[in-house]
C-alpha positions, -999 to +999 in steps of 0.1 A: +446+545-674+437+509-669+433+496-704+462+516-718+485+505-690+474+469-693+480+468-730+515+484-726+525+459-699+514+429-720+531+442-751+563+448-733+562+414-715+556+395-748+585+414-764+609+407-736+598+371-732+608+363-768+644+372-762+667+343-752+682+352-719+686+319-700+717+322-678+745+296-674+757+289-639+788+271-653+799+301-674+792+328-648+826+323-631+844+336-661+818+357-680+794+385-670+767+382-681+770+345-685+751+345-718+751+369-747+713+370-749+711+389-716+730+418-734+703+417-761+676+425-736+698+450-716+706+469-748+669+469-758+660+484-724+686+511-728+671+520-762+636+520-748+646+542-718+662+567-742+631+567-763+611+577-732+634+607-728+654+592-699+690+601-707+708+596-673+717+559-681+748+540-670+756+506-685+781+486-664+804+462-683+793+433-661+757+435-673+739+461-651+718+490-664+710+519-641+686+546-653+678+577-633+646+599-636+652+633-621+629+647-594+601+670-604+595+684-569+613+712-551+620+695-518+644+667-514+632+632-505+650+599-503+657+583-537+638+552-545+648+524-569+631+495-586+651+465-597+645+434-618+667+408-635+669+400-673+679+364-671+657+334-669+663+301-651+674+268-667+652+244-645+634+238-678+645+253-711+644+291-707+651+300-743+629+300-774+599+310-753+566+312-772+541+328-748+504+323-755+478+349-745+445+337-733+418+364-732+387+359-712+400+328-695+371+303-691+382+287-658+389+253-674+421+232-678+445+248-704+461+224-729+496+237-735+505+210-761+499+174-768+519+163-738+512+189-711+481+205-696+478+232-670+452+216-646+428+242-631+422+220-600+459+220-592+462+258-596+435+274-575+448+309-582+435+305-618+399+307-605+406+344-595+411+353-632+381+338-649+371+363-676+405+379-674+437+378-696+464+353-686+496+343-704+508+307-705+536+287-721+535+263-751+546+235-727+581+233-740+598+261-720+592+282-689+574+315-695+599+340-681+577+360-658+606+356-634+616+383-640+604+397-674+571+405-659+589+426-633+608+443-661+576+450-681+560+465-649+590+487-641+594+499-677+556+506-680+558+526-647+587+546-660+569+554-692+538+565-672+559+588-649+575+604-680+542+609-697+524+622-666+545+650-650+516+658-628+525+627-608+550+642-583+582+622-576+617+625-562+646+609-580+637+574-592+662+548-603+655+518-625+679+490-622+682+459-644+706+432-635+718+399-650+726+364-638+703+366-608+693+330-613+729+318-610+732+335-576+760+356-589+741+386-602+753+409-575+789+397-573+801+426-594+773+451-588+784+487-593+772+501-560+791+533-566+768+541-595+735+541-576+722+567-552+690+551-539+682+552-502+657+523-506+648+499-533+622+473-543+628+442-563+598+434-586+605+397-585+577+380-566+547+359-574+510+361-568+490+393-566+493+414-534+521+393-519+551+412-506+582+399-489+608+415-466+624+383-453+643+356-472+666+326-467+702+328-456+719+308-483+752+289-487+766+269-516+788+240-507+812+224-531+822+189-521+850+171-539+856+134-537+889+118-546+890+080-550+918+056-558+918+042-593+927+006-600+920-021-625+886-035-618+897-071-621+923-066-593+905-039-573+899-058-540+913-038-511+928-012-535+901+006-554+882+035-537+852+045-558+845+083-556+810+078-570+803+054-541+816+079-516+795+106-531+764+084-531+770+076-494+774+113-487+742+123-505+722+095-489+733+106-454+716+140-459+685+141-438+654+136-460+633+154-435+654+185-442+651+185-480+633+210-502+605+185-509+599+179-472+600+215-459+580+247-461+574+278-440+604+287-419+620+253-422+654+252-440+670+224-460+699+206-476+697+201-513+721+181-535+718+202-566+742+187-591+769+161-594+795+152-620+826+131-623+840+095-626+849+067-602+881+086-595+870+122-591+835+136-583+823+171-578+790+177-558+772+209-552+749+213-522+726+242-516+719+251-479+690+274-469+676+286-436+660+317-422+682+314-391+719+321-398+731+300-368+712+270-381+726+275-416+761+275-402+753+244-382+744+227-415+778+237-429+795+221-399+774+190-403+787+186-439+823+190-427+817+163-401+801+141-427+832+145-449+854+132-420+830+103-415+831+094-452+869+094-453+869+071-422+845+046-440+865+048-473+902+046-463+925+064-487+896+083-502+896+121-497+867+145-493+871+183-493+844+208-484+843+244-496+813+264-482+804+300-493+776+322-481+757+335-511+732+359-495+716+367-461+682+372-447+672+408-455+648+410-425+672+429-402+678+457-427+641+460-433+634+463-396+662+488-391+650+511-419+612+506-418+603+535-442+606+511-472+579+488-458+559+518-445+558+534-479+549+501-495+520+495-472+508+531-475+508+528-513+488+496-511+463+512-487+458+542-510+451+518-539+428+496-519+451+466-522+453+442-492+490+435-493+500+402-476+534+396-461+551+363-470+585+346-467+608+342-497+619+306-497+648+317-519+665+350-524+666+380-546+692+405-558+676+427-531+688+404-504+724+410-515+718+448-518+703+449-483+731+431-466+760+444-486+750+481-486+724+484-458+697+494-484+663+481-475+649+461-505+615+444-501+602+423-529+569+430-547+547+406-566+548+403-604+517+382-611+537+351-621+529+316-610+546+281-612+579+299-617+608+280-633+583+255-648+567+247-682+534+252-663+543+288-656+515+314-661+511+351-655+479+371-648+477+404-666+454+421-639+481+413-613+508+426-635+489+458-639+484+461-601+522+457-596+528+485-620+502+507-603+518+499-569+552+511-582+537+544-594+520+549-561+551+541-540+568+569-560+540+593-551+540+583-515+577+589-512+574+623-528+547+634-503+568+629-472 
């Protein structure tokens, strides 16, 4: 099983990674998916699912594919689903990806191109894969293991289940979403088209790491309106919106920024800014594991807006805050069978699964809180996500796929 499964996962990942699916957070408000390339991958997955003999497939107009594998057992068990997203981030270029496969990694630094090198000493996880196959970038783009590794693992598991009817399973759903990286992937999710009782996102990182708790998240849009005036006669008249925005950003506590926090500590993050001296738009991301603290941060920004207006008379500041997703821990605790099956599958495979926090969110967090469906997150084998230094370990990718298959078996045995 091992070499065949490994080769299939790698082949799929390289095929999917080559498709341009970088999402666009500016276009997502009017277009789903936000980029046409995401449809290219979604349509390919539909074709591949059909070629496996899976014909119960629904394609939602907003860029979601749901495929259903019927049960091969007589008794009824809860339906399980596995979910991954087709889009890649835009932190660095996410299109025109040219992955490079390194077989029998020698443990040394990896030269990506003339400008960038993946330093082994700065990536201690690399040492666990000496002699193994890893995949890296060419230094110009990210790799896309977030989440095309997850897609490859789910699709390979689907192919295995179809090819091995001796593996007993209940109904299994395979879900592929779009625009996860924009935070809008679940805004139009067709919940009426799924039947799963529990789900797993395959959207994590290093081998054996699983996650059932994530940030609460809010996006805050702040608009600054200044007063325009001729610069030569501006004294006492002009109010510069850029200056107001700069004051606002500088007032955010540096000790509560992404670069200054880890573990359970949340943050304020000024994510993007655009405009002129007259009108400026600022987007701030707020994150915290504690919802009360997240809401306190929102109120702090509203108070800061009032203070800014007081310091810049005639200037105006508006604050529009929106909760994006919530910590999925409560749903996981209320319906523990999802985590129980996950740990049991790991135990049967001899995997020492390690629980971790998601300092971010997944589509599963939205599913958990919007439909009360527990949705833990499983590792993919990717590292340095959203970076030109991203790399993925094939043995970990195989283990993720094996874990998916085993979860299905565990679920059928109960």
